[in-house]
N, C-alpha and C positions, 0 to 999 in steps of 0.2 A: 159570680159563683152562687148558685142557688143555696139558700139557707140550709136546706136539709142535707146538702153535701158536706156540711161542716160536722155533722154528727159523728162522733167516734174518731175524729181525726186530730192528730197532734202535730205541731211544727217540729221538724227535725233538722232542717238545714236552710241556709240562705245562700244566694249567689253573692259574688263579690261586691256588687253594687247595692245589695239589700233591696233589689227591685222585685225579686221573686222568692217566694218561700216554698219549701218542699214540705208536704204533709204526708203522713202515713196513717193508715187505719190501725187504731189501737183497741177500740171497742172496750171489752172488759179485761184487757190485759193487765196483769198485776206487775207493776214496776218493782220487782223484788230484787233485781240485780243492784249491786252497790252504786253503779253509775248509770245515768240515763242512757248514754250512748250504747251501753252493753245491751239494754233492752231493745233499743232501736235497731241494732243489727239483727236481732232475732225477728223483729216485726217485719223488716224489709225482706227477709227470706220467705215470709208468709203472704205478703201482698205487695202490689206495685205502688210506688209513691205517686202523689199528685202534686204537680207544680202549678202554683197560682200567683198572680201579681200580688204583691204585698198590700197594694191599695185596696184590692178586693177583700182581703182579710180585715183590713181596718174598717171598711164599711160594714161588714157583717158583725163586727164587734162593737159598733158604736153604741148599741143598747141591747140588753142591759150591760152594765159595767161589772163583770165578774171580777173578783179579787181573791188572792190567796189568803189562807189563814195566817201565814207567816213566811218570812224569808230568813234563812240562816246564812250569816257571813262568818268568816273565820280566818285564823292566821296561817292555816295549813298545818298538817301533822299534829292535830290537837284533839282528835276524837270526834270530829264533826261527822265523819262517815259512820262511826259507831252510833252516834246519836240518831242519825237517819234510820239505821237498822232497828233501833229500839222503837222509834215512832211507827215504823211499818207494822209493828205487831198488832196494831188496831186496824182492822180491814177498812174502816171508814175513813182512814187517813191515806191520801195518795201523796207519796214523797218522791220527788224528782231530784236526783243527785247530780248536780253540776251539768246541766244541759249545754252541750257545746254550742248549739244554735243561739242560746241566749248570750254566751260569751262572744260569739261572732258579731252579734248585733251591737253589743256594748263596745267591742273593739272598733267597729266602724263608726259608732257614735263618738267615741273619743277622738278618732282620726279627723272627724269633721270639726273639732274644736268646740269650745263652750263648756259650761258646767252642768248643763241639763241633759238628761237622757233623751234620746230620739224617740219618736212615736213608735218606731219599729220595736224597740226594747219593751216599751209598755204594752204594745199590742201582743207581743209574744207571751208576756206574763199573763195578760188577760185571756189569751187563747188557752193557755194551760189551765187557768182557773175555770174557764167555761167548760172545758173537757171534763174536769173533775166534778163540776156541778151537774153535768148531764148524767153522771153515774151515781149521784148522791153522795159524793166524797168531799172531804175538805182537803185543800191542797197546801202542801208545804214544799218550798223550793230551797235547796241548798246550792249556793253559788260556789264558783271556784275562788280560791283564796285571793287572787289578784283583783277580783271584781269588788272586793271590799274597799278598794281605793275610791270607788264611786258610791259608797254607802250613803253619803249625804244626798246625792242626786236621787237615789232610790227613795229615801225618806221624803224628799220633796215631791216626787212624782206619784208616790203611793202613800199619801199621808195617813190613811186609815189602816195600813197593814203593819202589824207588829214586827219588829226586827230583833233578831238574836245575834250576838257576836260571841263565838266560842274561841277561847284563846289558850295558849300554852307558853311557858317561859321561852324567851328567845333562844337561849342556849340549846334547848331540846329541839326546837323547830329547826334551827340552823344545822344541828348535827344530823337530823333526819334528811334535810334537803341535800346536804353534802353527800350522804350515803346513797341516796336515791333521788336524783334531780327530777323535777317535774318536766313535762314535755315542753313547756315554754321557757325553761331555764337556759340562759346563755352558757351555762357550764355543763349542760347535759350532752349526751352523745348526739342528740339531734340538733343541738345548737339552736333552740327555738327562737323565733322572733318575738321580742317583747310585745305583749298585747296592750301596751298603754304608752301614753306620752311620758317620757322619762326625764324631763328637764331637771327634776329634783333628784334623780338617781344617776350617779356617774356611770360612764361606760364600764363594762365588766373587765376592766384592766387592773383591778385591785384583787386582793385575796378573796376567794369566793365566800369565805365565812363572813367577812366584813360587808360584802355586797348584800348577802342575804340578811344580815343584821339591819342594814339600811332599809331594805324592803320591809322587814318586820316593823321597823319604826314607822314607815309610811302607812302601812295597813292599820296598825294599832292607833296611830295618831288620827287617821281618818275616822275610826270608830269613836274615839274619845271626844271628837269635836261635837258629837251629838249629845244632847242632854239625857239624863237618866230616864226620863219619861218617854224618850223616843227609841232607845235601844237598851236591851237587857244584856248583861254580860254573864257568861258562864265559863268557868275555868275547866281545863282538862282534869285537874286534880279532883275537883268536886264531882265531875261526871263519872270517873272510874271509882272513886271512893263510895259514892252513893248514887248509882244509876237510877234507882227508884225515885229518890228525891229530885234528881235532875229532870227526869221525864215528867214528874208531877209539876215542877215549876214551868217547864216548857209548854205542857198542855194547857196549863192555866193561862199563860201568856198568850198563846195562840187560840184559846177558847176551843180546844178540841175535846171531843167526847169519844170514849172507847173503853175497851177492856184491856188495860195493861196490867198484867199479873207480875207481882214482885219477883217470884221465883224465875219466871221466864226472862225477865229483864236481867237479872243477875247472871243467869246462865249464859247470856249472849257474850259476856266478858271472856268466856273460854274460847271464843272463835275469832278468827281474823276477819275484821269487818270489811276489808277491801277485797277479799277473795270472792270470785263469782261462785265458788264452791262453799255453800253455807256450813259444811261440816269440817272445813279446814281449821284445825286448832291454832290458837294464837300462841306462839312460842317466842316470847320476848328475850329469852336467854339463848336462843338458838337461831333458827332461820329468819326470824323477824327482828333480830337484834340490830341496833344501830350504834356504831362506835361513838363514844363520847368525844367531845372536842379536845384537841391537845391543849396543854396549859396556856400557851400564848394566844391561841384563837379564843379560848374561853374567856380570858381576861379582856381581850379586845371586844368581844361581843357583849359582855356584861357592862363594860364601860360605855359603850355606844348606846345601850338600851336601858341604862339604869333609871333615868328620869321617867320614861314612859312606863317602865315596869312598876315603879312605885305608884304612879297614878292609876294604872290598871288594877293593881291589887286593892287600892283604896276604894275604888268604885265597884268592885265585884261583890255582889251580895252572896251570902251563904246559900247553898243549895236549898231549894224549897221555898225561898222567899221570893215573892213577886210584887 
């Protein structure tokens, strides 16, 4: 594939064997939608995709080795999408929210066994970073919650890239997942296929609240295995209480520059971060309300996650400290 053909193209899909990658022309497109795939659907209506062998992409990316400014991992339902929306206020920061193509590559990498990420995963990250660099932007990628199970592998494969882990108490995460299961959930309407090897996680034949609590433990435990100097922790409580301080801490961690205005950041809390309509108001007492756990489930979840909750709280720095 000629080098010039890579200009303005971003990876959007893989075939089942990760032998071919599909790219689409993005040019100066602003990835303003909450999730990467929402922008991709719009781009695919505007131009035809290009399919190339993944090995060709690898050769083109051999040098130079572009890298993102930072990666965001999280527990799910913790404000990570809100954080990406806040970071997008600086036009020099390109934020990609949960690219499915990256999850597909990681899923195939896990299926192959081993503790290291495949070159396909790292090539895709590099391709995203190279695309951002061509535009003069700094890249931040937010991954899907289950991808944090491999946070140590990302830390090893991308040793110079800062990592952020956003978290929320297990009882709140579990309550939200029960009310609105994600696409990969075995308890959702789609009965999604688990995208990871689940030897540590029993089959979903137990109460859903306990199953989600075990998953929370796995995700948080994976993040806490990394030392403080390798991953920074940010709580949901700190993010919503002080969005200005949270953004300041993250931009310092990722070495981002831009014009983030305090009033604009605080104003974003009024809107529902996951809506493709940026004017949709956030209504936590109404349409966006998530029922709390029943007393029995609450006690079970708290009991199962008590130890990691204490360690997580002990290691989380106040907003603004880096």
